[in-house]
C-alpha positions as a Markdown table, in Angstrom:
| # | Residue | x | y | z |
|---|---|---|---|---|
| 1 | Unk | 0.0 | 0.0 | 0.0 |
| 2 | Unk | 2.8 | 2.4 | 0.9 |
| 3 | Unk | 4.5 | 1.7 | -2.5 |
| 4 | Unk | 1.3 | 2.5 | -4.3 |
| 5 | Unk | 1.0 | 5.8 | -2.4 |
| 6 | Unk | 4.7 | 6.6 | -3.1 |
| 7 | Unk | 4.2 | 5.9 | -6.8 |
| 8 | Unk | 1.1 | 8.0 | -7.0 |
| 9 | Unk | 2.8 | 10.8 | -5.1 |
| 10 | Unk | 5.9 | 10.7 | -7.3 |
| 11 | Unk | 3.7 | 10.7 | -10.4 |
| 12 | Unk | 1.7 | 13.7 | -9.1 |
| 13 | Unk | 5.0 | 15.5 | -8.5 |
| 14 | Unk | 6.3 | 14.8 | -12.0 |
| 15 | Unk | 3.0 | 16.1 | -13.5 |
| 16 | Unk | 3.1 | 19.2 | -11.4 |
| 17 | Unk | 6.7 | 19.9 | -12.4 |
| 18 | Unk | 5.9 | 19.3 | -16.0 |
| 19 | Unk | 3.3 | 22.1 | -15.9 |
| 20 | Unk | 6.1 | 24.5 | -15.0 |
| 21 | Unk | 7.8 | 24.2 | -18.4 |
| 22 | Unk | 7.5 | 26.8 | -21.1 |
| 23 | Unk | 6.7 | 25.9 | -24.7 |
| 24 | Unk | 8.7 | 27.5 | -27.5 |
| 25 | Unk | 6.9 | 30.5 | -29.0 |
| 26 | Unk | 6.8 | 31.0 | -32.7 |
| 27 | Unk | 7.6 | 34.4 | -34.1 |
| 28 | Unk | 4.3 | 35.7 | -35.4 |
| 29 | Unk | 5.6 | 38.7 | -37.2 |
| 30 | Unk | 8.8 | 40.3 | -38.4 |
| 31 | Unk | 10.6 | 42.9 | -36.2 |
| 32 | Unk | 12.6 | 44.4 | -39.0 |
| 33 | Unk | 9.8 | 46.6 | -40.5 |
| 34 | Unk | 9.3 | 50.2 | -39.5 |
| 35 | Unk | 6.3 | 51.2 | -37.5 |
| 36 | Unk | 4.9 | 53.4 | -40.2 |
| 37 | Unk | 4.7 | 50.4 | -42.6 |
| 38 | Unk | 1.7 | 49.4 | -40.4 |
| 39 | Unk | -1.1 | 47.0 | -40.9 |
| 40 | Unk | -2.5 | 46.8 | -44.4 |
| 41 | Unk | -6.1 | 46.2 | -43.4 |
| 42 | Unk | -9.3 | 48.0 | -42.8 |
| 43 | Unk | -8.5 | 48.9 | -39.2 |
| 44 | Unk | -6.0 | 51.7 | -39.9 |
| 45 | Unk | -6.9 | 55.3 | -39.2 |
| 46 | Unk | -8.7 | 57.2 | -41.9 |
| 47 | Unk | -6.4 | 59.4 | -43.9 |
| 48 | Unk | -3.2 | 57.4 | -43.2 |
| 49 | Unk | -1.8 | 55.1 | -45.8 |
| 50 | Unk | 0.6 | 52.3 | -44.8 |
| 51 | Unk | 4.2 | 53.2 | -45.9 |
| 52 | Unk | 3.9 | 57.0 | -45.7 |
| 53 | Unk | 6.3 | 58.1 | -43.0 |
| 54 | Unk | 5.2 | 61.8 | -43.0 |
| 55 | Unk | 1.5 | 61.0 | -42.6 |
| 56 | Unk | 2.4 | 58.5 | -39.8 |
| 57 | Unk | 4.3 | 61.2 | -37.9 |
| 58 | Unk | 1.5 | 63.7 | -38.4 |
| 59 | Unk | -1.1 | 61.3 | -37.1 |
| 60 | Unk | 1.1 | 60.6 | -34.0 |
| 61 | Unk | 1.4 | 64.3 | -33.3 |
| 62 | Unk | -2.4 | 64.8 | -33.6 |
| 63 | Unk | -3.1 | 61.8 | -31.4 |
| 64 | Unk | -0.7 | 63.0 | -28.7 |
| 65 | Unk | -2.2 | 66.5 | -28.7 |
| 66 | Unk | -5.8 | 65.2 | -28.6 |
| 67 | Unk | -5.7 | 62.4 | -26.0 |
| 68 | Unk | -2.4 | 62.2 | -24.2 |
| 69 | Unk | -1.6 | 65.8 | -23.5 |
| 70 | Unk | -3.0 | 66.7 | -20.1 |
| 71 | Unk | -2.4 | 70.4 | -20.5 |
| 72 | Unk | -4.8 | 70.5 | -23.4 |
| 73 | Unk | -7.5 | 68.6 | -21.4 |
| 74 | Unk | -7.5 | 71.0 | -18.5 |
| 75 | Unk | -10.5 | 73.5 | -18.8 |
């Protein structure tokens, strides 16, 4: 009986330690493209075309002034 409990306990320990492992993660995208290349789908901001660096920078400036600048939000 004690051998059975020891075997079950050892098996449970091995299963618990096996859950601590990390699976390798596949690279889902390339990291060598510039941010302004962007997504080429329907979810991009209106007026911005992927690949245009100047319009990308202008949209960033506008977004910063509208939503992330606390001084412009104070009445």
